[in-house]
N, C-alpha and C positions, 0 to 999 in steps of 0.2 A: 815191187812191183819189180818186173823186168821186162825186157824189150831186148832189140838189134839194130846195131849202131846203123844205122844209114849211111852215115857220112860224117867226116872228122875234120877240121881244117887244124893242121898241127900247129902253125903258127898262130891261127886267133885262138886257140883251144877252145874252141866253139863246134858245137857239131848237130845232129838230129837224131834220134832213136825212134825206131816204130815199133807198137807193140802188139801184143798180139793179135789183137783185135783190126791192125791195121791202122790205127790210129799214130797221128806224126806227132812226136814231143822235141820242140828244138833245147838245148840246153846251152848254157853260156859258160865264160872260162871260168866263174868262183865256181859252178857244180861241179866243173872238172877236177879242179884243183881240189874242191873238198874229198873227193874221193881217192885220194893219192896214187893217181895213174902218172905214167911219163905220154903214153900212146895211145889212142884205139885202134882199131881195122873196121874196115865194113866187116858185115857180117857176125861179128863178135856178139855173144849176148853179155850184158849188164845188168845189175840192179840198178834201182830207181830209189829215190826219197824224195818224196815231195815237199815244197812247202805251200798251200795252197792249190794253184793251178800251175806252179814253175817248179821245173826240176831244181832242185836243192844238191844232189848228190847224186854222180855217175860211178860205179864203181864195176870192177870184174863178178862175174855172176857165182864166182867161186871166192869171191872176198865178202866178209861180212860189212855191210851198211854202221857206218860212226852212230854210236849210240847219242841220243838228241839231248 
């Protein structure tokens, strides 16, 4: 699944992503850490891996998602 970064708090390492249909999904520091990133910017395209109804991994759209 892909989305666009709506906001990101670098200190807390949390933020939210907008899906293409306009749905906003928040993500926590654990999902950010799982993606191996250092920073996200507003408007960046990202890949998302879900665990049920929560975002489990956030990474750049050019990076592969970690295998489960």
